[in-house]
Biotite code that builds the C-alpha atoms (Angstrom):
import biotite.structure as struc

atoms = struc.array([
    struc.Atom([-9.105, -16.383, -2.531], chain_id="A", res_id=1, res_name="MET", atom_name="CA", element="C"),
    struc.Atom([-8.298, -12.834, -1.431], chain_id="A", res_id=2, res_name="SER", atom_name="CA", element="C"),
    struc.Atom([-5.513, -11.861, 0.965], chain_id="A", res_id=3, res_name="LEU", atom_name="CA", element="C"),
    struc.Atom([-5.318, -8.766, 3.129], chain_id="A", res_id=4, res_name="LYS", atom_name="CA", element="C"),
    struc.Atom([-2.306, -7.418, 4.974], chain_id="A", res_id=5, res_name="GLY", atom_name="CA", element="C"),
    struc.Atom([-1.254, -4.331, 6.859], chain_id="A", res_id=6, res_name="SER", atom_name="CA", element="C"),
    struc.Atom([1.801, -2.829, 8.503], chain_id="A", res_id=7, res_name="ILE", atom_name="CA", element="C"),
    struc.Atom([1.490, -0.152, 11.186], chain_id="A", res_id=8, res_name="ASP", atom_name="CA", element="C"),
    struc.Atom([3.979, 2.349, 12.546], chain_id="A", res_id=9, res_name="GLY", atom_name="CA", element="C"),
    struc.Atom([3.495, 5.012, 15.184], chain_id="A", res_id=10, res_name="SER", atom_name="CA", element="C"),
    struc.Atom([2.257, 7.580, 12.637], chain_id="A", res_id=11, res_name="ASP", atom_name="CA", element="C"),
    struc.Atom([1.554, 5.584, 9.472], chain_id="A", res_id=12, res_name="TRP", atom_name="CA", element="C"),
    struc.Atom([-0.320, 2.537, 8.133], chain_id="A", res_id=13, res_name="THR", atom_name="CA", element="C"),
    struc.Atom([0.022, 0.548, 4.911], chain_id="A", res_id=14, res_name="VAL", atom_name="CA", element="C"),
    struc.Atom([-2.850, -1.794, 3.973], chain_id="A", res_id=15, res_name="SER", atom_name="CA", element="C"),
    struc.Atom([-3.192, -4.070, 0.958], chain_id="A", res_id=16, res_name="CYS", atom_name="CA", element="C"),
    struc.Atom([-5.724, -6.497, -0.467], chain_id="A", res_id=17, res_name="SER", atom_name="CA", element="C"),
    struc.Atom([-5.625, -8.802, -3.480], chain_id="A", res_id=18, res_name="THR", atom_name="CA", element="C"),
    struc.Atom([-8.275, -9.449, -6.106], chain_id="A", res_id=19, res_name="GLU", atom_name="CA", element="C"),
    struc.Atom([-8.507, -12.032, -8.885], chain_id="A", res_id=20, res_name="GLN", atom_name="CA", element="C"),
    struc.Atom([-9.067, -10.401, -12.293], chain_id="A", res_id=21, res_name="THR", atom_name="CA", element="C"),
    struc.Atom([-9.084, -11.803, -15.838], chain_id="A", res_id=22, res_name="PRO", atom_name="CA", element="C"),
    struc.Atom([-5.509, -10.494, -16.259], chain_id="A", res_id=23, res_name="ARG", atom_name="CA", element="C"),
    struc.Atom([-4.212, -12.086, -13.049], chain_id="A", res_id=24, res_name="GLY", atom_name="CA", element="C"),
    struc.Atom([-4.084, -11.102, -9.388], chain_id="A", res_id=25, res_name="ILE", atom_name="CA", element="C"),
    struc.Atom([-4.041, -7.390, -8.638], chain_id="A", res_id=26, res_name="GLU", atom_name="CA", element="C"),
    struc.Atom([-3.187, -5.637, -5.383], chain_id="A", res_id=27, res_name="CYS", atom_name="CA", element="C"),
    struc.Atom([-4.905, -2.523, -4.042], chain_id="A", res_id=28, res_name="SER", atom_name="CA", element="C"),
    struc.Atom([-2.757, -0.421, -1.707], chain_id="A", res_id=29, res_name="ILE", atom_name="CA", element="C"),
    struc.Atom([-3.742, 2.191, 0.866], chain_id="A", res_id=30, res_name="SER", atom_name="CA", element="C"),
    struc.Atom([-1.229, 4.388, 2.702], chain_id="A", res_id=31, res_name="VAL", atom_name="CA", element="C"),
    struc.Atom([-2.025, 6.718, 5.577], chain_id="A", res_id=32, res_name="GLU", atom_name="CA", element="C"),
    struc.Atom([0.229, 9.091, 7.501], chain_id="A", res_id=33, res_name="GLN", atom_name="CA", element="C"),
    struc.Atom([-0.844, 10.985, 10.611], chain_id="A", res_id=34, res_name="ARG", atom_name="CA", element="C"),
    struc.Atom([0.813, 14.063, 12.081], chain_id="A", res_id=35, res_name="ASN", atom_name="CA", element="C"),
    struc.Atom([0.948, 15.478, 15.618], chain_id="A", res_id=36, res_name="ALA", atom_name="CA", element="C"),
    struc.Atom([-1.654, 18.148, 14.797], chain_id="A", res_id=37, res_name="ASP", atom_name="CA", element="C"),
    struc.Atom([-4.295, 15.518, 14.015], chain_id="A", res_id=38, res_name="GLY", atom_name="CA", element="C"),
    struc.Atom([-4.044, 15.848, 10.248], chain_id="A", res_id=39, res_name="GLY", atom_name="CA", element="C"),
    struc.Atom([-3.657, 12.890, 7.968], chain_id="A", res_id=40, res_name="ARG", atom_name="CA", element="C"),
    struc.Atom([-2.605, 12.037, 4.429], chain_id="A", res_id=41, res_name="PHE", atom_name="CA", element="C"),
    struc.Atom([-4.306, 9.134, 2.652], chain_id="A", res_id=42, res_name="MET", atom_name="CA", element="C"),
    struc.Atom([-3.590, 7.693, -0.775], chain_id="A", res_id=43, res_name="HIS", atom_name="CA", element="C"),
    struc.Atom([-5.113, 4.639, -2.459], chain_id="A", res_id=44, res_name="ARG", atom_name="CA", element="C"),
    struc.Atom([-3.874, 3.032, -5.657], chain_id="A", res_id=45, res_name="PHE", atom_name="CA", element="C"),
    struc.Atom([-3.464, -0.284, -7.479], chain_id="A", res_id=46, res_name="LYS", atom_name="CA", element="C"),
    struc.Atom([-0.066, -1.856, -8.005], chain_id="A", res_id=47, res_name="HIS", atom_name="CA", element="C"),
    struc.Atom([1.086, -1.487, -11.620], chain_id="A", res_id=48, res_name="ALA", atom_name="CA", element="C"),
    struc.Atom([1.759, -5.223, -12.052], chain_id="A", res_id=49, res_name="HIS", atom_name="CA", element="C"),
    struc.Atom([-0.423, -8.306, -11.952], chain_id="A", res_id=50, res_name="THR", atom_name="CA", element="C"),
    struc.Atom([0.761, -11.522, -10.309], chain_id="A", res_id=51, res_name="TYR", atom_name="CA", element="C"),
    struc.Atom([0.290, -15.282, -10.581], chain_id="A", res_id=52, res_name="ASN", atom_name="CA", element="C"),
    struc.Atom([-0.462, -15.783, -6.876], chain_id="A", res_id=53, res_name="ASN", atom_name="CA", element="C"),
    struc.Atom([-1.778, -13.838, -3.889], chain_id="A", res_id=54, res_name="GLU", atom_name="CA", element="C"),
    struc.Atom([1.411, -14.164, -1.874], chain_id="A", res_id=55, res_name="ARG", atom_name="CA", element="C"),
    struc.Atom([3.534, -12.386, -4.480], chain_id="A", res_id=56, res_name="GLU", atom_name="CA", element="C"),
    struc.Atom([0.861, -9.718, -4.971], chain_id="A", res_id=57, res_name="ALA", atom_name="CA", element="C"),
    struc.Atom([0.426, -8.884, -1.277], chain_id="A", res_id=58, res_name="ILE", atom_name="CA", element="C"),
    struc.Atom([4.179, -8.749, -0.604], chain_id="A", res_id=59, res_name="LEU", atom_name="CA", element="C"),
    struc.Atom([4.738, -6.482, -3.614], chain_id="A", res_id=60, res_name="ALA", atom_name="CA", element="C"),
    struc.Atom([1.870, -4.245, -2.480], chain_id="A", res_id=61, res_name="GLY", atom_name="CA", element="C"),
    struc.Atom([3.220, -3.897, 1.045], chain_id="A", res_id=62, res_name="LEU", atom_name="CA", element="C"),
    struc.Atom([6.697, -3.086, -0.324], chain_id="A", res_id=63, res_name="ARG", atom_name="CA", element="C"),
    struc.Atom([5.237, -0.455, -2.670], chain_id="A", res_id=64, res_name="GLU", atom_name="CA", element="C"),
    struc.Atom([3.238, 1.089, 0.178], chain_id="A", res_id=65, res_name="GLY", atom_name="CA", element="C"),
    struc.Atom([6.331, 1.223, 2.394], chain_id="A", res_id=66, res_name="MET", atom_name="CA", element="C"),
    struc.Atom([8.206, 2.960, -0.434], chain_id="A", res_id=67, res_name="THR", atom_name="CA", element="C"),
    struc.Atom([5.464, 5.610, -0.565], chain_id="A", res_id=68, res_name="TRP", atom_name="CA", element="C"),
    struc.Atom([5.707, 6.129, 3.206], chain_id="A", res_id=69, res_name="ILE", atom_name="CA", element="C"),
    struc.Atom([9.508, 6.475, 3.017], chain_id="A", res_id=70, res_name="ARG", atom_name="CA", element="C"),
    struc.Atom([9.384, 8.922, 0.098], chain_id="A", res_id=71, res_name="LEU", atom_name="CA", element="C"),
    struc.Atom([6.567, 10.986, 1.622], chain_id="A", res_id=72, res_name="LYS", atom_name="CA", element="C"),
    struc.Atom([8.265, 11.025, 5.039], chain_id="A", res_id=73, res_name="GLY", atom_name="CA", element="C"),
    struc.Atom([11.535, 12.292, 3.547], chain_id="A", res_id=74, res_name="SER", atom_name="CA", element="C"),
    struc.Atom([9.655, 14.973, 1.555], chain_id="A", res_id=75, res_name="ASN", atom_name="CA", element="C"),
    struc.Atom([10.919, 13.434, -1.684], chain_id="A", res_id=76, res_name="THR", atom_name="CA", element="C"),
    struc.Atom([7.335, 13.422, -2.996], chain_id="A", res_id=77, res_name="ILE", atom_name="CA", element="C"),
    struc.Atom([4.562, 15.833, -2.162], chain_id="A", res_id=78, res_name="SER", atom_name="CA", element="C"),
    struc.Atom([0.971, 14.883, -2.911], chain_id="A", res_id=79, res_name="VAL", atom_name="CA", element="C"),
])
């Protein structure tokens, strides 16, 4: 089974999906931020860990995506 989840704010979106692999369940994460000028920042990556079930994987992915949004929004990271 594969789970998908997303969280939306007024100028950002975090989306995740899980996938069964031989090593366990992996989570792919996509973050997007939009600005008032119509520009947008997008970044896609896989979570560094594998999990035993989809629930743990999707929750960890959403948390990781929200961390990216927070760090990018506070100009702590610049990509």
